[in-house]
C-alpha positions as CSV (number, residue, x, y, z in Angstrom):
1,M,149.5,173.7,18.5
2,A,151.1,170.8,20.3
3,S,149.5,171.6,23.6
4,P,146.4,169.4,23.1
5,A,148.6,166.4,22.0
6,I,150.8,166.8,25.0
7,L,147.8,167.0,27.3
8,L,146.4,163.8,25.8
9,I,149.7,162.0,26.1
10,V,150.0,163.0,29.7
11,M,146.4,162.1,30.5
12,F,146.3,158.7,28.8
13,L,149.9,157.4,29.1
14,I,152.0,159.1,31.7
15,L,149.4,159.6,34.4
16,P,148.1,156.0,34.4
17,F,151.7,154.7,34.5
18,F,152.4,156.6,37.7
19,M,149.0,155.6,39.2
20,A,149.7,151.9,38.5
21,F,153.1,152.3,40.0
22,G,151.6,153.7,43.2
23,L,148.8,151.2,43.3
24,A,151.2,148.3,43.0
25,F,152.2,148.9,46.6
26,T,148.7,148.7,48.0
27,N,146.1,145.9,48.4
28,Q,143.3,147.7,46.6
29,R,140.7,145.6,44.9
30,L,138.3,146.7,42.2
31,V,135.1,145.6,44.1
32,S,135.7,145.3,47.8
33,P,134.2,146.9,50.9
34,N,137.6,146.7,52.7
35,P,139.7,149.9,52.8
36,T,142.9,150.1,50.9
37,E,146.1,149.4,52.8
38,F,149.7,150.1,52.0
39,V,151.5,146.7,51.7
40,G,154.9,147.8,50.4
41,I,156.8,145.2,48.4
42,R,154.7,142.3,49.7
43,N,152.8,142.1,46.3
44,F,156.1,141.8,44.4
45,E,157.4,139.1,46.8
46,R,154.2,137.1,46.3
47,M,154.4,137.6,42.5
48,L,158.0,136.7,42.2
49,G,158.0,133.9,44.7
50,L,158.4,130.4,43.3
51,N,156.9,127.4,45.0
52,V,158.5,124.1,43.9
53,L,156.8,120.8,44.6
54,L,159.1,117.9,44.6
55,V,157.5,114.6,43.6
56,Q,159.4,111.4,44.2
57,P,159.3,108.8,41.5
58,E,157.5,105.5,42.2
59,R,159.5,102.6,43.7
60,N,158.8,98.9,43.9
61,D,158.9,96.8,47.1
62,Q,162.7,96.4,46.8
63,G,163.2,100.2,46.6
64,S,164.3,100.4,43.0
65,L,162.7,102.8,40.5
66,I,159.8,101.7,38.4
67,L,160.6,102.6,34.7
68,D,158.3,103.0,31.8
69,Q,158.8,101.7,28.2
70,Q,161.3,104.5,27.4
71,G,163.3,103.9,30.5
72,Q,162.1,107.0,32.3
73,P,161.0,106.9,35.9
74,T,157.2,106.9,36.6
75,Y,155.6,109.3,38.9
76,P,152.4,109.0,40.9
77,R,149.3,110.6,39.3
Protein backbone atom coordinates (compact mmCIF):
# COMPACT_ATOMS: atom_id res chain seq x y z
CA MET A 1 0.00 0.00 0.00
CA ALA A 2 2.79 2.43 0.83
CA SER A 3 4.88 1.40 -2.15
CA PRO A 4 3.50 4.00 -4.60
CA ALA A 5 3.92 6.78 -2.03
CA ILE A 6 7.50 5.78 -1.31
CA LEU A 7 8.24 5.60 -5.03
CA LEU A 8 6.84 9.11 -5.57
CA ILE A 9 8.80 10.52 -2.62
CA VAL A 10 12.01 8.99 -3.93
CA MET A 11 11.31 10.15 -7.48
CA PHE A 12 10.34 13.76 -6.69
CA LEU A 13 12.30 14.55 -3.51
CA ILE A 14 15.28 12.33 -2.88
CA LEU A 15 16.50 11.76 -6.44
CA PRO A 16 16.49 15.50 -7.40
CA PHE A 17 18.30 16.33 -4.16
CA PHE A 18 21.20 14.02 -5.00
CA MET A 19 21.22 15.12 -8.64
CA ALA A 20 21.49 18.78 -7.54
CA PHE A 21 24.29 17.85 -5.16
CA GLY A 22 26.20 16.20 -8.00
CA LEU A 23 25.54 19.01 -10.48
CA ALA A 24 26.81 21.60 -7.99
CA PHE A 25 30.33 20.38 -8.70
CA THR A 26 30.07 20.88 -12.48
CA ASN A 27 29.78 23.87 -14.80
CA GLN A 28 26.68 22.60 -16.61
CA ARG A 29 24.43 25.26 -18.16
CA LEU A 30 20.82 24.79 -19.20
CA VAL A 31 21.38 25.93 -22.79
CA SER A 32 24.98 25.68 -23.86
CA PRO A 33 26.80 23.88 -26.65
CA ASN A 34 29.87 23.48 -24.41
CA PRO A 35 30.38 20.11 -22.73
CA THR A 36 29.95 19.80 -18.98
CA GLU A 37 33.16 19.79 -16.94
CA PHE A 38 33.84 18.85 -13.34
CA VAL A 39 34.95 22.02 -11.51
CA GLY A 40 35.03 20.75 -7.92
CA ILE A 41 34.45 23.33 -5.23
CA ARG A 42 35.21 26.29 -7.51
CA ASN A 43 31.45 27.05 -7.74
CA PHE A 44 31.22 27.29 -3.96
CA GLU A 45 34.36 29.43 -3.71
CA ARG A 46 32.87 31.87 -6.19
CA MET A 47 29.48 31.85 -4.46
CA LEU A 48 30.90 32.38 -0.97
CA GLY A 49 33.62 34.82 -2.03
CA LEU A 50 33.03 38.35 -0.85
CA ASN A 51 34.45 41.29 -2.73
CA VAL A 52 34.74 44.47 -0.71
CA LEU A 53 35.15 47.81 -2.40
CA LEU A 54 36.69 50.44 -0.15
CA VAL A 55 35.58 53.96 -1.01
CA GLN A 56 37.53 56.80 0.55
CA PRO A 57 35.52 59.79 1.83
CA GLU A 58 35.89 63.10 0.05
CA ARG A 59 38.52 65.52 1.33
CA ASN A 60 39.03 69.23 0.74
CA ASP A 61 42.27 70.89 -0.42
CA GLN A 62 43.71 70.89 3.12
CA GLY A 63 43.12 67.14 3.48
CA SER A 64 40.32 67.26 6.06
CA LEU A 65 37.05 65.38 5.57
CA ILE A 66 34.08 67.06 3.93
CA LEU A 67 31.06 66.58 6.22
CA ASP A 68 27.35 66.84 5.41
CA GLN A 69 24.66 68.54 7.54
CA GLN A 70 24.49 65.59 9.98
CA GLY A 71 28.26 65.56 10.46
CA GLN A 72 28.77 62.39 8.40
CA PRO A 73 31.58 62.20 5.83
CA THR A 74 30.52 62.54 2.20
CA TYR A 75 31.52 60.00 -0.43
CA PRO A 76 31.95 60.43 -4.18
CA ARG A 77 29.01 59.40 -6.32
